[in-house]
PDB file of N, CA, C and O in Angstrom:
ATOM      1  N   MET A   1      75.324 -50.253  -4.764  1.00  0.00           N
ATOM      2  CA  MET A   1      74.000 -50.403  -4.229  1.00  0.00           C
ATOM      3  C   MET A   1      74.098 -50.746  -2.752  1.00  0.00           C
ATOM      4  O   MET A   1      75.163 -51.159  -2.293  1.00  0.00           O
ATOM      5  N   PRO A   2      73.050 -50.592  -2.015  1.00  0.00           N
ATOM      6  CA  PRO A   2      73.102 -50.857  -0.579  1.00  0.00           C
ATOM      7  C   PRO A   2      73.511 -52.300  -0.266  1.00  0.00           C
ATOM      8  O   PRO A   2      73.225 -53.222  -1.029  1.00  0.00           O
ATOM      9  N   ALA A   3      74.175 -52.468   0.852  1.00  0.00           N
ATOM     10  CA  ALA A   3      74.678 -53.787   1.248  1.00  0.00           C
ATOM     11  C   ALA A   3      73.575 -54.822   1.415  1.00  0.00           C
ATOM     12  O   ALA A   3      73.825 -56.014   1.239  1.00  0.00           O
ATOM     13  N   ASN A   4      72.381 -54.402   1.746  1.00  0.00           N
ATOM     14  CA  ASN A   4      71.301 -55.358   1.990  1.00  0.00           C
ATOM     15  C   ASN A   4      70.426 -55.612   0.761  1.00  0.00           C
ATOM     16  O   ASN A   4      69.327 -56.151   0.889  1.00  0.00           O
ATOM     17  N   THR A   5      70.899 -55.233  -0.420  1.00  0.00           N
ATOM     18  CA  THR A   5      70.148 -55.491  -1.649  1.00  0.00           C
ATOM     19  C   THR A   5      70.059 -57.006  -1.861  1.00  0.00           C
ATOM     20  O   THR A   5      71.070 -57.702  -1.769  1.00  0.00           O
ATOM     21  N   PRO A   6      68.871 -57.513  -2.141  1.00  0.00           N
ATOM     22  CA  PRO A   6      68.725 -58.963  -2.350  1.00  0.00           C
ATOM     23  C   PRO A   6      69.629 -59.482  -3.467  1.00  0.00           C
ATOM     24  O   PRO A   6      69.823 -58.817  -4.485  1.00  0.00           O
ATOM     25  N   LYS A   7      70.180 -60.682  -3.258  1.00  0.00           N
ATOM     26  CA  LYS A   7      71.107 -61.279  -4.228  1.00  0.00           C
ATOM     27  C   LYS A   7      70.487 -61.402  -5.617  1.00  0.00           C
ATOM     28  O   LYS A   7      71.179 -61.250  -6.624  1.00  0.00           O
ATOM     29  N   GLU A   8      69.188 -61.678  -5.672  1.00  0.00           N
ATOM     30  CA  GLU A   8      68.522 -61.832  -6.967  1.00  0.00           C
ATOM     31  C   GLU A   8      68.606 -60.530  -7.776  1.00  0.00           C
ATOM     32  O   GLU A   8      68.810 -60.559  -8.990  1.00  0.00           O
ATOM     33  N   ILE A   9      68.448 -59.408  -7.102  1.00  0.00           N
ATOM     34  CA  ILE A   9      68.521 -58.106  -7.776  1.00  0.00           C
ATOM     35  C   ILE A   9      69.952 -57.820  -8.202  1.00  0.00           C
ATOM     36  O   ILE A   9      70.188 -57.345  -9.313  1.00  0.00           O
ATOM     37  N   VAL A  10      70.902 -58.103  -7.330  1.00  0.00           N
ATOM     38  CA  VAL A  10      72.318 -57.899  -7.660  1.00  0.00           C
ATOM     39  C   VAL A  10      72.687 -58.746  -8.874  1.00  0.00           C
ATOM     40  O   VAL A  10      73.348 -58.258  -9.791  1.00  0.00           O
ATOM     41  N   SER A  11      72.270 -59.999  -8.890  1.00  0.00           N
ATOM     42  CA  SER A  11      72.588 -60.899 -10.008  1.00  0.00           C
ATOM     43  C   SER A  11      71.966 -60.410 -11.306  1.00  0.00           C
ATOM     44  O   SER A  11      72.605 -60.431 -12.358  1.00  0.00           O
ATOM     45  N   ARG A  12      70.726 -59.973 -11.226  1.00  0.00           N
ATOM     46  CA  ARG A  12      70.057 -59.497 -12.442  1.00  0.00           C
ATOM     47  C   ARG A  12      70.727 -58.235 -12.986  1.00  0.00           C
ATOM     48  O   ARG A  12      70.968 -58.128 -14.188  1.00  0.00           O
ATOM     49  N   LEU A  13      71.024 -57.290 -12.112  1.00  0.00           N
ATOM     50  CA  LEU A  13      71.711 -56.076 -12.553  1.00  0.00           C
ATOM     51  C   LEU A  13      73.089 -56.391 -13.127  1.00  0.00           C
ATOM     52  O   LEU A  13      73.495 -55.807 -14.132  1.00  0.00           O
ATOM     53  N   ASN A  14      73.800 -57.305 -12.494  1.00  0.00           N
ATOM     54  CA  ASN A  14      75.115 -57.710 -12.983  1.00  0.00           C
ATOM     55  C   ASN A  14      75.006 -58.296 -14.383  1.00  0.00           C
ATOM     56  O   ASN A  14      75.825 -57.997 -15.252  1.00  0.00           O
ATOM     57  N   LYS A  15      74.008 -59.120 -14.598  1.00  0.00           N
ATOM     58  CA  LYS A  15      73.814 -59.747 -15.907  1.00  0.00           C
ATOM     59  C   LYS A  15      73.489 -58.691 -16.974  1.00  0.00           C
ATOM     60  O   LYS A  15      74.062 -58.713 -18.063  1.00  0.00           O
ATOM     61  N   VAL A  16      72.583 -57.782 -16.664  1.00  0.00           N
ATOM     62  CA  VAL A  16      72.182 -56.745 -17.615  1.00  0.00           C
ATOM     63  C   VAL A  16      73.351 -55.807 -17.916  1.00  0.00           C
ATOM     64  O   VAL A  16      73.584 -55.454 -19.072  1.00  0.00           O
ATOM     65  N   LEU A  17      74.084 -55.405 -16.881  1.00  0.00           N
ATOM     66  CA  LEU A  17      75.235 -54.523 -17.097  1.00  0.00           C
ATOM     67  C   LEU A  17      76.332 -55.229 -17.887  1.00  0.00           C
ATOM     68  O   LEU A  17      76.978 -54.620 -18.740  1.00  0.00           O
ATOM     69  N   GLY A  18      76.542 -56.509 -17.603  1.00  0.00           N
ATOM     70  CA  GLY A  18      77.528 -57.279 -18.359  1.00  0.00           C
ATOM     71  C   GLY A  18      77.167 -57.345 -19.832  1.00  0.00           C
ATOM     72  O   GLY A  18      78.028 -57.223 -20.703  1.00  0.00           O
ATOM     73  N   TYR A  19      75.886 -57.539 -20.101  1.00  0.00           N
ATOM     74  CA  TYR A  19      75.406 -57.563 -21.484  1.00  0.00           C
ATOM     75  C   TYR A  19      75.645 -56.208 -22.144  1.00  0.00           C
ATOM     76  O   TYR A  19      76.137 -56.149 -23.271  1.00  0.00           O
ATOM     77  N   ALA A  20      75.308 -55.138 -21.464  1.00  0.00           N
ATOM     78  CA  ALA A  20      75.488 -53.794 -22.018  1.00  0.00           C
ATOM     79  C   ALA A  20      76.967 -53.496 -22.269  1.00  0.00           C
ATOM     80  O   ALA A  20      77.323 -52.934 -23.305  1.00  0.00           O
ATOM     81  N   LEU A  21      77.812 -53.868 -21.336  1.00  0.00           N
ATOM     82  CA  LEU A  21      79.242 -53.593 -21.483  1.00  0.00           C
ATOM     83  C   LEU A  21      79.893 -54.414 -22.587  1.00  0.00           C
ATOM     84  O   LEU A  21      80.979 -54.071 -23.056  1.00  0.00           O
ATOM     85  N   SER A  22      79.244 -55.493 -23.007  1.00  0.00           N
ATOM     86  CA  SER A  22      79.805 -56.312 -24.084  1.00  0.00           C
ATOM     87  C   SER A  22      79.367 -55.826 -25.468  1.00  0.00           C
ATOM     88  O   SER A  22      79.878 -56.308 -26.479  1.00  0.00           O
ATOM     89  N   ALA A  23      78.441 -54.890 -25.524  1.00  0.00           N
ATOM     90  CA  ALA A  23      77.971 -54.354 -26.806  1.00  0.00           C
ATOM     91  C   ALA A  23      79.062 -53.496 -27.442  1.00  0.00           C
ATOM     92  O   ALA A  23      79.691 -52.674 -26.776  1.00  0.00           O
ATOM     93  N   ALA A  24      79.272 -53.701 -28.729  1.00  0.00           N
ATOM     94  CA  ALA A  24      80.347 -53.000 -29.437  1.00  0.00           C
ATOM     95  C   ALA A  24      80.198 -51.482 -29.357  1.00  0.00           C
ATOM     96  O   ALA A  24      81.187 -50.777 -29.160  1.00  0.00           O
ATOM     97  N   ASP A  25      78.976 -50.970 -29.506  1.00  0.00           N
ATOM     98  CA  ASP A  25      78.802 -49.515 -29.483  1.00  0.00           C
ATOM     99  C   ASP A  25      79.089 -48.928 -28.107  1.00  0.00           C
ATOM    100  O   ASP A  25      79.599 -47.813 -28.002  1.00  0.00           O
ATOM    101  N   VAL A  26      78.766 -49.670 -27.057  1.00  0.00           N
ATOM    102  CA  VAL A  26      79.051 -49.206 -25.697  1.00  0.00           C
ATOM    103  C   VAL A  26      80.560 -49.213 -25.463  1.00  0.00           C
ATOM    104  O   VAL A  26      81.117 -48.253 -24.931  1.00  0.00           O
ATOM    105  N   LYS A  27      81.214 -50.299 -25.862  1.00  0.00           N
ATOM    106  CA  LYS A  27      82.678 -50.372 -25.717  1.00  0.00           C
ATOM    107  C   LYS A  27      83.353 -49.213 -26.453  1.00  0.00           C
ATOM    108  O   LYS A  27      84.253 -48.565 -25.918  1.00  0.00           O
ATOM    109  N   GLU A  28      82.905 -48.960 -27.695  1.00  0.00           N
ATOM    110  CA  GLU A  28      83.498 -47.886 -28.486  1.00  0.00           C
ATOM    111  C   GLU A  28      83.284 -46.528 -27.818  1.00  0.00           C
ATOM    112  O   GLU A  28      84.204 -45.712 -27.750  1.00  0.00           O
ATOM    113  N   ARG A  29      82.088 -46.294 -27.335  1.00  0.00           N
ATOM    114  CA  ARG A  29      81.773 -45.010 -26.682  1.00  0.00           C
ATOM    115  C   ARG A  29      82.645 -44.810 -25.438  1.00  0.00           C
ATOM    116  O   ARG A  29      83.171 -43.720 -25.210  1.00  0.00           O
ATOM    117  N   LEU A  30      82.791 -45.858 -24.647  1.00  0.00           N
ATOM    118  CA  LEU A  30      83.626 -45.762 -23.449  1.00  0.00           C
ATOM    119  C   LEU A  30      85.087 -45.524 -23.819  1.00  0.00           C
ATOM    120  O   LEU A  30      85.772 -44.733 -23.171  1.00  0.00           O
ATOM    121  N   MET A  31      85.563 -46.206 -24.857  1.00  0.00           N
ATOM    122  CA  MET A  31      86.960 -46.044 -25.263  1.00  0.00           C
ATOM    123  C   MET A  31      87.242 -44.633 -25.744  1.00  0.00           C
ATOM    124  O   MET A  31      88.350 -44.132 -25.552  1.00  0.00           O
ATOM    125  N   THR A  32      86.257 -43.970 -26.374  1.00  0.00           N
ATOM    126  CA  THR A  32      86.476 -42.588 -26.809  1.00  0.00           C
ATOM    127  C   THR A  32      86.625 -41.650 -25.616  1.00  0.00           C
ATOM    128  O   THR A  32      87.122 -40.531 -25.750  1.00  0.00           O
ATOM    129  N   GLN A  33      86.192 -42.116 -24.454  1.00  0.00           N
ATOM    130  CA  GLN A  33      86.314 -41.330 -23.231  1.00  0.00           C
ATOM    131  C   GLN A  33      87.496 -41.791 -22.379  1.00  0.00           C
ATOM    132  O   GLN A  33      87.673 -41.348 -21.244  1.00  0.00           O
ATOM    133  N   GLY A  34      88.301 -42.692 -22.951  1.00  0.00           N
ATOM    134  CA  GLY A  34      89.480 -43.175 -22.246  1.00  0.00           C
ATOM    135  C   GLY A  34      89.185 -44.261 -21.229  1.00  0.00           C
ATOM    136  O   GLY A  34      89.980 -44.492 -20.317  1.00  0.00           O
ATOM    137  N   LEU A  35      88.059 -44.923 -21.375  1.00  0.00           N
ATOM    138  CA  LEU A  35      87.661 -45.970 -20.432  1.00  0.00           C
ATOM    139  C   LEU A  35      87.661 -47.323 -21.116  1.00  0.00           C
ATOM    140  O   LEU A  35      87.456 -47.419 -22.326  1.00  0.00           O
ATOM    141  N   GLU A  36      87.889 -48.360 -20.340  1.00  0.00           N
ATOM    142  CA  GLU A  36      87.830 -49.721 -20.859  1.00  0.00           C
ATOM    143  C   GLU A  36      86.805 -50.494 -20.038  1.00  0.00           C
ATOM    144  O   GLU A  36      86.892 -50.552 -18.811  1.00  0.00           O
ATOM    145  N   ALA A  37      85.849 -51.079 -20.718  1.00  0.00           N
ATOM    146  CA  ALA A  37      84.787 -51.820 -20.039  1.00  0.00           C
ATOM    147  C   ALA A  37      85.254 -53.239 -19.733  1.00  0.00           C
ATOM    148  O   ALA A  37      85.693 -53.971 -20.620  1.00  0.00           O
ATOM    149  N   THR A  38      85.153 -53.604 -18.487  1.00  0.00           N
ATOM    150  CA  THR A  38      85.405 -54.979 -18.085  1.00  0.00           C
ATOM    151  C   THR A  38      84.305 -55.389 -17.127  1.00  0.00           C
ATOM    152  O   THR A  38      83.888 -54.606 -16.274  1.00  0.00           O
ATOM    153  N   GLY A  39      83.852 -56.581 -17.268  1.00  0.00           N
ATOM    154  CA  GLY A  39      82.812 -57.083 -16.375  1.00  0.00           C
ATOM    155  C   GLY A  39      83.414 -58.016 -15.342  1.00  0.00           C
ATOM    156  O   GLY A  39      84.494 -58.572 -15.538  1.00  0.00           O
ATOM    157  N   SER A  40      82.711 -58.176 -14.259  1.00  0.00           N
ATOM    158  CA  SER A  40      83.140 -59.117 -13.233  1.00  0.00           C
ATOM    159  C   SER A  40      81.923 -59.525 -12.422  1.00  0.00           C
ATOM    160  O   SER A  40      80.832 -58.981 -12.595  1.00  0.00           O
ATOM    161  N   SER A  41      82.122 -60.474 -11.550  1.00  0.00           N
ATOM    162  CA  SER A  41      81.032 -60.898 -10.675  1.00  0.00           C
ATOM    163  C   SER A  41      80.954 -59.939  -9.490  1.00  0.00           C
ATOM    164  O   SER A  41      81.914 -59.223  -9.205  1.00  0.00           O
ATOM    165  N   PRO A  42      79.821 -59.923  -8.806  1.00  0.00           N
ATOM    166  CA  PRO A  42      79.730 -59.090  -7.604  1.00  0.00           C
ATOM    167  C   PRO A  42      80.807 -59.444  -6.570  1.00  0.00           C
ATOM    168  O   PRO A  42      81.324 -58.568  -5.876  1.00  0.00           O
ATOM    169  N   GLU A  43      81.132 -60.719  -6.479  1.00  0.00           N
ATOM    170  CA  GLU A  43      82.164 -61.144  -5.522  1.00  0.00           C
ATOM    171  C   GLU A  43      83.538 -60.621  -5.916  1.00  0.00           C
ATOM    172  O   GLU A  43      84.317 -60.198  -5.062  1.00  0.00           O
ATOM    173  N   GLU A  44      83.835 -60.650  -7.220  1.00  0.00           N
ATOM    174  CA  GLU A  44      85.118 -60.113  -7.694  1.00  0.00           C
ATOM    175  C   GLU A  44      85.200 -58.611  -7.462  1.00  0.00           C
ATOM    176  O   GLU A  44      86.254 -58.094  -7.090  1.00  0.00           O
ATOM    177  N   MET A  45      84.105 -57.918  -7.677  1.00  0.00           N
ATOM    178  CA  MET A  45      84.090 -56.470  -7.446  1.00  0.00           C
ATOM    179  C   MET A  45      84.281 -56.147  -5.973  1.00  0.00           C
ATOM    180  O   MET A  45      84.990 -55.202  -5.630  1.00  0.00           O
ATOM    181  N   THR A  46      83.656 -56.921  -5.107  1.00  0.00           N
ATOM    182  CA  THR A  46      83.822 -56.718  -3.665  1.00  0.00           C
ATOM    183  C   THR A  46      85.280 -56.913  -3.265  1.00  0.00           C
ATOM    184  O   THR A  46      85.832 -56.121  -2.500  1.00  0.00           O
ATOM    185  N   ALA A  47      85.904 -57.974  -3.786  1.00  0.00           N
ATOM    186  CA  ALA A  47      87.314 -58.239  -3.472  1.00  0.00           C
ATOM    187  C   ALA A  47      88.205 -57.123  -4.002  1.00  0.00           C
ATOM    188  O   ALA A  47      89.146 -56.709  -3.325  1.00  0.00           O
ATOM    189  N   PHE A  48      87.920 -56.632  -5.208  1.00  0.00           N
ATOM    190  CA  PHE A  48      88.705 -55.545  -5.782  1.00  0.00           C
ATOM    191  C   PHE A  48      88.564 -54.276  -4.948  1.00  0.00           C
ATOM    192  O   PHE A  48      89.559 -53.623  -4.633  1.00  0.00           O
ATOM    193  N   ALA A  49      87.332 -53.929  -4.591  1.00  0.00           N
ATOM    194  CA  ALA A  49      87.098 -52.721  -3.794  1.00  0.00           C
ATOM    195  C   ALA A  49      87.825 -52.806  -2.460  1.00  0.00           C
ATOM    196  O   ALA A  49      88.421 -51.826  -2.013  1.00  0.00           O
ATOM    197  N   LYS A  50      87.778 -53.969  -1.823  1.00  0.00           N
ATOM    198  CA  LYS A  50      88.463 -54.148  -0.536  1.00  0.00           C
ATOM    199  C   LYS A  50      89.975 -53.996  -0.704  1.00  0.00           C
ATOM    200  O   LYS A  50      90.628 -53.341   0.108  1.00  0.00           O
ATOM    201  N   SER A  51      90.526 -54.597  -1.752  1.00  0.00           N
ATOM    202  CA  SER A  51      91.978 -54.491  -1.954  1.00  0.00           C
ATOM    203  C   SER A  51      92.394 -53.045  -2.235  1.00  0.00           C
ATOM    204  O   SER A  51      93.442 -52.601  -1.766  1.00  0.00           O
ATOM    205  N   GLU A  52      91.578 -52.309  -2.996  1.00  0.00           N
ATOM    206  CA  GLU A  52      91.875 -50.902  -3.265  1.00  0.00           C
ATOM    207  C   GLU A  52      91.764 -50.069  -1.994  1.00  0.00           C
ATOM    208  O   GLU A  52      92.595 -49.193  -1.754  1.00  0.00           O
ATOM    209  N   PHE A  53      90.757 -50.329  -1.187  1.00  0.00           N
ATOM    210  CA  PHE A  53      90.604 -49.613   0.081  1.00  0.00           C
ATOM    211  C   PHE A  53      91.826 -49.847   0.966  1.00  0.00           C
ATOM    212  O   PHE A  53      92.398 -48.907   1.518  1.00  0.00           O
ATOM    213  N   ASP A  54      92.216 -51.111   1.090  1.00  0.00           N
ATOM    214  CA  ASP A  54      93.386 -51.446   1.920  1.00  0.00           C
ATOM    215  C   ASP A  54      94.648 -50.786   1.377  1.00  0.00           C
ATOM    216  O   ASP A  54      95.448 -50.247   2.142  1.00  0.00           O
ATOM    217  N   ARG A  55      94.825 -50.827   0.067  1.00  0.00           N
ATOM    218  CA  ARG A  55      96.010 -50.245  -0.571  1.00  0.00           C
ATOM    219  C   ARG A  55      96.088 -48.742  -0.333  1.00  0.00           C
ATOM    220  O   ARG A  55      97.135 -48.230   0.064  1.00  0.00           O
ATOM    221  N   TRP A  56      94.999 -48.040  -0.571  1.00  0.00           N
ATOM    222  CA  TRP A  56      95.021 -46.590  -0.443  1.00  0.00           C
ATOM    223  C   TRP A  56      94.986 -46.143   1.010  1.00  0.00           C
ATOM    224  O   TRP A  56      95.450 -45.047   1.325  1.00  0.00           O
ATOM    225  N   ALA A  57      94.451 -46.961   1.894  1.00  0.00           N
ATOM    226  CA  ALA A  57      94.487 -46.630   3.321  1.00  0.00           C
ATOM    227  C   ALA A  57      95.932 -46.562   3.799  1.00  0.00           C
ATOM    228  O   ALA A  57      96.278 -45.713   4.620  1.00  0.00           O
ATOM    229  N   LYS A  58      96.776 -47.454   3.289  1.00  0.00           N
ATOM    230  CA  LYS A  58      98.195 -47.440   3.652  1.00  0.00           C
ATOM    231  C   LYS A  58      98.861 -46.153   3.153  1.00  0.00           C
ATOM    232  O   LYS A  58      99.666 -45.552   3.863  1.00  0.00           O
ATOM    233  N   VAL A  59      98.526 -45.743   1.948  1.00  0.00           N
ATOM    234  CA  VAL A  59      99.104 -44.516   1.369  1.00  0.00           C
ATOM    235  C   VAL A  59      98.677 -43.302   2.190  1.00  0.00           C
ATOM    236  O   VAL A  59      99.501 -42.449   2.520  1.00  0.00           O
ATOM    237  N   VAL A  60      97.394 -43.228   2.516  1.00  0.00           N
ATOM    238  CA  VAL A  60      96.883 -42.104   3.284  1.00  0.00           C
ATOM    239  C   VAL A  60      97.538 -42.061   4.666  1.00  0.00           C
ATOM    240  O   VAL A  60      97.932 -40.996   5.139  1.00  0.00           O
ATOM    241  N   LYS A  61      97.650 -43.219   5.305  1.00  0.00           N
ATOM    242  CA  LYS A  61      98.254 -43.267   6.636  1.00  0.00           C
ATOM    243  C   LYS A  61      99.730 -42.837   6.573  1.00  0.00           C
ATOM    244  O   LYS A  61     100.193 -42.066   7.414  1.00  0.00           O
ATOM    245  N   ALA A  62     100.447 -43.334   5.588  1.00  0.00           N
ATOM    246  CA  ALA A  62     101.872 -42.996   5.458  1.00  0.00           C
ATOM    247  C   ALA A  62     102.093 -41.523   5.152  1.00  0.00           C
ATOM    248  O   ALA A  62     103.105 -40.946   5.548  1.00  0.00           O
ATOM    249  N   SER A  63     101.138 -40.913   4.442  1.00  0.00           N
ATOM    250  CA  SER A  63     101.297 -39.505   4.065  1.00  0.00           C
ATOM    251  C   SER A  63     100.904 -38.540   5.171  1.00  0.00           C
ATOM    252  O   SER A  63     101.275 -37.366   5.145  1.00  0.00           O
ATOM    253  N   GLY A  64     100.147 -39.042   6.146  1.00  0.00           N
ATOM    254  CA  GLY A  64      99.708 -38.181   7.230  1.00  0.00           C
ATOM    255  C   GLY A  64      98.517 -37.308   6.870  1.00  0.00           C
ATOM    256  O   GLY A  64      98.198 -36.368   7.598  1.00  0.00           O
ATOM    257  N   ILE A  65      97.856 -37.603   5.759  1.00  0.00           N
ATOM    258  CA  ILE A  65      96.676 -36.823   5.344  1.00  0.00           C
ATOM    259  C   ILE A  65      95.582 -36.953   6.386  1.00  0.00           C
ATOM    260  O   ILE A  65      95.322 -38.039   6.902  1.00  0.00           O
ATOM    261  N   LYS A  66      94.949 -35.837   6.686  1.00  0.00           N
ATOM    262  CA  LYS A  66      93.836 -35.825   7.659  1.00  0.00           C
ATOM    263  C   LYS A  66      92.600 -35.247   6.981  1.00  0.00           C
ATOM    264  O   LYS A  66      92.708 -34.311   6.188  1.00  0.00           O
ATOM    265  N   ALA A  67      91.447 -35.787   7.282  1.00  0.00           N
ATOM    266  CA  ALA A  67      90.174 -35.253   6.760  1.00  0.00           C
ATOM    267  C   ALA A  67      89.808 -34.001   7.518  1.00  0.00           C
ATOM    268  O   ALA A  67      90.023 -33.909   8.727  1.00  0.00           O
ATOM    269  N   ASP A  68      89.257 -33.042   6.813  1.00  0.00           N
ATOM    270  CA  ASP A  68      88.798 -31.810   7.462  1.00  0.00           C
ATOM    271  C   ASP A  68      87.406 -31.992   8.010  1.00  0.00           C
ATOM    272  O   ASP A  68      86.846 -31.065   8.594  1.00  0.00           O
TER     273      ASP A  68
END
């Protein structure tokens, strides 16, 4: 969602999505598609996204890949 989304909306969506991801039928459906549902806080997701960006930026730089 956009960076300027109010915290109240982010918190509410996080809570609703966490509830949905904890439902047995949702977990089962995701697992049949090879996915595993895990919930986290918005802060944890931000930290994860940043670490992945940093990690893959190093790979891209080392490989010499250029965007067209």
